[in-house]
N, C-alpha and C positions, 0 to 999 in steps of 0.2 A: 118130478124131474131125475134126470141123472146126474150124481153128486159131483162128478169130474168136468161137466157140463155147466154147472151152477161155479166151480171152481173157477174156473177156465174163464167163464164169462165175468166176475169178479175181477179178475188180472187184466182183463183185456179192458175193463171199463178205466181201471188205474193207469194201463199204459196210455190211453188215447189220453188223459186228461192230462199225462205229462208233456205229450207232444202237443196239444192244443195250448197250453203255457209256453213250450218253446214259441211257437208260431206268433203266438201272441206277443210277445215280448220282442219278436225280430223286427216290428214298429218301431224300436227306441234305439236300435243299434245305428247310430250316425255316424260315430267315430269310432276310431280304436280304442281310445280310455273307456266309450260304453261297452263294447264288445269282451274287453280284457278285465274290466274291472269295475265296470257298472257307474262311473262316474263319483265313485265314493258317496255311496249314498244308501248305504244300508244302516238299517234301525238296531240296534242293540240286541234286539230278538233275532233277527233273520241273521246277524252277524255269529252270533253264539249257535245257534241250531244246525246253520249252513255249514259252520267249520266242524261241528262234532260229528255230523253226518257224513261228512266227506270224509273225515279222520276214519270213521270205523269201519268202513266198508261192508262188503259181505260176509268180510270173516266175521265181525262181530256175531252173525248169526248162522255162522257155520263151522270156519275155521276154530274158535275159540271153544265154542259148547263140544266141539269134535274132540279138540286135545283134551279136553276134562274128562269126557264119556270115556277115553282112549282107555287109561289105566290110572291105579292110583297115582303113578309118577306125574302121567299126563295131567291129572287134575291138580297135583300142586304145582307141576311148570304153567299152569294156567291162571291158577290164583296169583302165584307171583309175579305173572306176566300182567296181569290185570292191575296189581298195586302199582307196578313201575309204569304203565299208562296212565292210572289216576295223576299218581304222583307229576309224570312228566307231563300231562295236561294243567295240572295248577301252575308250574313253573313259568310254564310258556304263557300261559294268558297275564303272569304276573311279572315277568322280565324280561317279556320279548314285545308281546302284542301293544302295549302302550308307545315305547320309544320306536320301535317300527313303522308304527301309523305316522308318527310325528319326523322321523326320520326320511321315510319315503316322501313326503310332503315337502320338505326342508330340500331334499336334495334331489331337484330337478321335478319335482312331482313324478315319480317314478312307478311305472305302472308293472314292470314285473320285476322279480329278484335277480335276473342278471343285470337288468336297466338300474337297478337301485345300487348293485356294486360298482359300477362302471362311472355312476357318478357319486356314489360316497368316494370312491380312490381318484374321482378325476383322470378316467382311464381314456388317453386318446387313443390307444392302439384298437387291437380286435383280441387278443387274447383272453384277457379274463372274459368277456361276454361270450366268447366262443367255446372255453371248456365249460363254461356253468351251463349255457344252453344244451352243449352236447351230453354234459351229465344228466342232465334234468330228461333230454328225451329218452335216453337208454335205461335208465331206472324207471322211469313212467312209463313204457312200452311194457316192461314186465310186469309191472304193477297193474296196469289198464287191461292185460290179459287174464290176472286173476281173476278181475273181476266178470270177465264174459263168462269164465269156467263155471264161475260161481251161478250165474242163472242158468246156464245150459246143465249142469245137475241137478238144478232144482226140477226144469221141466221134465229132466229125464226120470228123477224119482217120482212124482208125484203122476204125470201124465203117459210113462213109459216113452215119451219123445224122442226121437233118436237125438242122440247127443251134437250132433252137428245142426239137426234143425232148432234146436233149443238154443244153441250158440248164435244161430243167424237171426232170431228173434229177439234175443237181448241186444246182441250188438245194435240191430237196424233201431230199435227204439232210443236208444244211448245215442246215438250218431244225428238221429233228427233232429233231436229237440236240445241239443248241443251246437250244433251245426246254424239253426236258425236263431236261437235264442237268445246264446252268447251268457255272458256272466250274472245278466240280471235274473234270465229263466233260470239258470243251475242253482243260484241261491235262494230262488223263491220255490222252487222243485225239491232243494235240498232241506228246507225248512219243514215244507210238507212229509218230506220224506223221515226229517230226522222224527217229527211226533210220532208218526206210524211206526215208527223203531221201537220209541220206547214204549208206546201202548202196548206193541206183540210182546215185547220183551217183559215188559210189568205183569201181564196178565197170565202167559202161557206156564211157568213156574206153579202158581196159583192152583191152577185147574190141574195141573201134572201131580200136584200132591194130593189132592182130593181124589184124584182117579185112581192113584197108587195105595188108598187105604185112609189118608189123612195126616196129620204129621205125626204123631207117635208111630203109626205102623209103617212110614216112608222110612223114617230117619233110622229106625229099629235095625233097618237093613241094611245099612249103610257102614262100611267098616269104621270103628273108631280112627282106626289108624290114617284115614284120608286127611284125619284134620289135626295130626302132627304135622304143621309146615315147614319145621327146620329139619336140618341132616339128622339122623337118626342112627346111624351105622349099618343100617341094613341093606343100604345101595338104592333104595326107593327115590330118595332125591339128595341133592350134591350142593355144598356151595358153590362149586359151578355155575350149577342150572339156575340156583338163585340170582348169582349176579347176571348171569345170562337175559334173565326174565325181568329183571329188574332195568336192566340197560335199554329196554324197549323204550324207558321215558326218557333217554336225552335224545332220543332219535329226531323225538317233535321239534326239534329248534330247527330243525332242517328239512322240513316238508312244505316244500311251496305250495301244494293245492290247500293246506289248512294255512300257514300264515300268510297267502294272499288276503284272506280273510279281514285280517288286521289290518292290510292298507285299504281295505274298500269301506271300512266304516265311517259312516257320517263325522263322528266329532273323536277324537281321543277320549274325550272323558266319558263317552260311553262305553268305554271297556270294561269299567267296573259290573257295571250291572251286565253286560255279557259273561262275564266270569263267573257270576255267580250263577245264570243259566246254565252255562256249559256245565261246570261242576257236576249240580245237580244231575243233569243229562249223563253225564258220563260215569259216575260213582253209582247210579241205579242200574242203567243198562250193565255195565261190566259186570257186576255182582249176580244179576239175574242172567248172564251168558253163562258164566261158570257154574252156577247154580244147575242151570236147564240139562248140562253136560251131566253132572253128578246125578241129578234127579234120573237120567235117562237109564244108568246103571241097573235102577231099581223096576222103573217102569215096563224096560225089556228085557228084565233077568231071564224070563222064560223062552222070549225070542229074541234072540239077540241082533243087531245089524249085522248084514253081512260084512264079512272083513273087506275092509278098504272103504266102506261105508260110513264111517264112523262123524265123518262129517255133514252129514245129513239128518244128524239126531234132532234138531231143529224143526226140520222139515218133517220128517215122518210124526213126530210129536203133534205138530200143530193140524198135520191131517187126521190123526188117529182119535184126536180128544175133543175136535171141533165138529161143528155143524157144517155144512158145506159153505157156506156166505161165509163165518167165521173164518173159516179156514182159510178161502179166498184172501181176505183181508189181511191175516196173518204172513200168507207167502206173498202178497204184494211188498211186506214188509222186508223180505229177504229183498226183491228187486230192490224196491226203495233204497236199500243200503248199496247192493251193487252199482244203481245207476247214480247216486249221488256221487259216490267216489270216482266211479269212473269218466262221468261228465265235468268232473271239477278237474282230473288229471287230462284230459282232453285238450280243455281249455288253455290249461297252464302249458302243456306241452306244444301246443300250437301257436300261443303267442311265443313262446321262446324260439321256435323254428321261423315264425314271419317277422319279429322284430327283431331277433339277437342274431341271428344268421342270415338271412335273406336281406332284411335293409342295411345291415353292419356290412354283408361281405359282396352282396350280389348287387344289391339297386340301394346306395345310399341314398339317392334322392327320388326313391319312391313314394308318390303321394299318399294321402289318407286311403282313399278310396282301393287303391292297390295294395297296399298293406293288409286292409281289413277283408279283402277277398282271398291272399294267402294265409291269413289266418283260418278263414273257413275251410280252404282247400287242405289246410295242413290237418285240419279234424278228419276229415276222410281219409289222408294219407296215413295219421298215426292209428286211425281207426282198423284199416287193412291190416297194417303192421301186427297190432297186435289181438288181431283177429286170426293171422297164421299161426301166430304163437300158442294159441290156446286151443288147439285142433287135437290136443291129447286130453283125452275124456281121465287119465290115471293121474292127472297133476293135482300135487297137495295143495290146495289152496293156502294153509298156513305157512308152507314153504315159502311158496312165491313171493307172497305179502311178506315174509320174513326177511327174504332177502334183500326187496325191493325198499324198503323202509330202511335196511340196514345202510344201503348205498347211498340213498338220498340223507339219511340222518348225518353220515360219516362226511358225506361232500360238504354239505351246505351248513352243518348244526353250528359248529365250531367258527366260521366266518362270519354267520350271521351275528353270534352273540358278542364275540369280539369286536366286529364293526359297531355294535351298539355299545360296547363298554368299554372298550381300549384305544385310545385315541392314536395310538403310535403303530397300529396296524397298517400294512402297507398295500400296494397291489399286489408285488409280487408275492406278497406273504397270503393272500387271499388264493392267489393261483395254484402256490402251493399246496395250500390247505384242501382245495378242491380237489386237485389230482392224485394228491396223496389220499385222502379218503373215498375218492373211487378205486381206484388201484387197490388198497389195502382191505376193503369190502370184498373185492373178486379173489385177491391174493389166498386172506383168511378164509372165504368161504370153501374153495377148492383144498385148504389144507384140514379142513375137518375128518375127511377120513382118516389122518393119522392118528387120533383120538388124545387122549390126555389134554392138557392144558390147551391145543390146538381146538377141542369142540367147544371153547366158550364161543359165544354169539360172536360175529364177526364186526359187528358194531361197534364192539367194547375197543379191541385194539387199532380198528381204523379210525376211530373217533380218535382218542388219544394222539394216536401216529399226526393224526391232522393237526391237533392243536401244535402238536410239538412242530411240526414243518412249518407252521405259520407263525410262530416264536421264531425261529431260527432265522428265515428267511426276510422278515419283516426287519429282525436285528442287525443282519451281514448285508444287507443290501440299502442302496440309497435308501435313506428316510425320507418321510413326507415332508412337503413343503409346509412352513408355520401355516401358510393360509387353509389348508387342509384340516390341521388340527383346530383352528381357529372356528370353522366351520363346525366342525363336530361340538366344541362347546357351545357355539349357538344352537345346535339343533338339540343338545342335552335340554339347556335353559328352555327352549320351545318346548320341548315334551315335559316339563314341570308345570309350565304356565297354563298349559292346555289340560 
């Protein structure tokens, strides 16, 4: 039987299974809460695996290995980026997860991040929810488009499928199971996809080492200078690079598609178990992804990947080193990474548009069924716009994800953390933080071409400026009512009891 047919058959079975899951869970989406937060019923394993699978995305199997494969400096940047992500993951689970789960329950049983901000600051106006929902929509459109690009590149690399056709196939499956299944379907499929990603990333490096001649032979071909991770004066790596790469970690505090999992776990006390599962998953998968890129420089030394194709290193490795059935499984892991993140992002964006813009600004008295319908239609709208943004086959997955991650991290990270730990933060401070973080990301991204200090990852200055804006506007504006700060103390006590 033809090798490509077997690979395509396995991938097809996987994609069909994801659609069936979505259709199955469509029966249980009777309310907006069911559709966007699963009725706060996730168990610790599903919470952890779905959070990490939606977090890492197709970038984990394409962008990160591709960066490590590209050059010695790229490998070092990939290493420090992985370090930053691992540290950020741990801090997010330790300092945000439990408090956010408790605070969102105490403050009006909030279903979305904009909803939480409105309830946290008792905002009776529309400015805070509007700027928050708009920031989510803009940066998630960019982020979701990178997921579509990943799937399209996989189909193009393995099957020679036209980029546009691969793009349409990938996006169609994601849209169908997100549209019908909602949050429960996304979380269940994310858990399956998270396990598949873990399995693929765990196995591929071992087989690659064996295929390249064994441990001694493989690593003897790697320049020892690769393992000097600190600045060494020869221009291969710089302090600025290390700071920028580690800064990926602070972006975690503001990623709505990740922290919504914290809001949906059944009990705050389950967070500890989820933290352990998440950290085991993230450390192993990040280490494996960077190692795959490095091993690619040895395995493909005699036949390097074409220029611009470095982000396909995992895909090519899986295709060349395994039988077609296993290749199909491992390439399904790429789709798993794409689908888990894109579906989560579509759901968060659609809920922001439906609940935080449509209901707040257009139809304040809209009923439950109407909001649920708008949520689903918003999935279609956002998907079509993201699809339009994905039509450039030369798009860099790492670059797109980097910018979207920075925008979300700088816009929401400071507000989320301070809303959980500083009772004097005000509504005006929160608005200033979101706006400053979003604009700061865009401005510093466009200043990169100037080089020098401006070459730093835009998340760093934008995050710091957002913190400063929150502090200044919270201090110079009207202070909180005493009742708001009393509610904060009540929420803190509640989180400790739980």
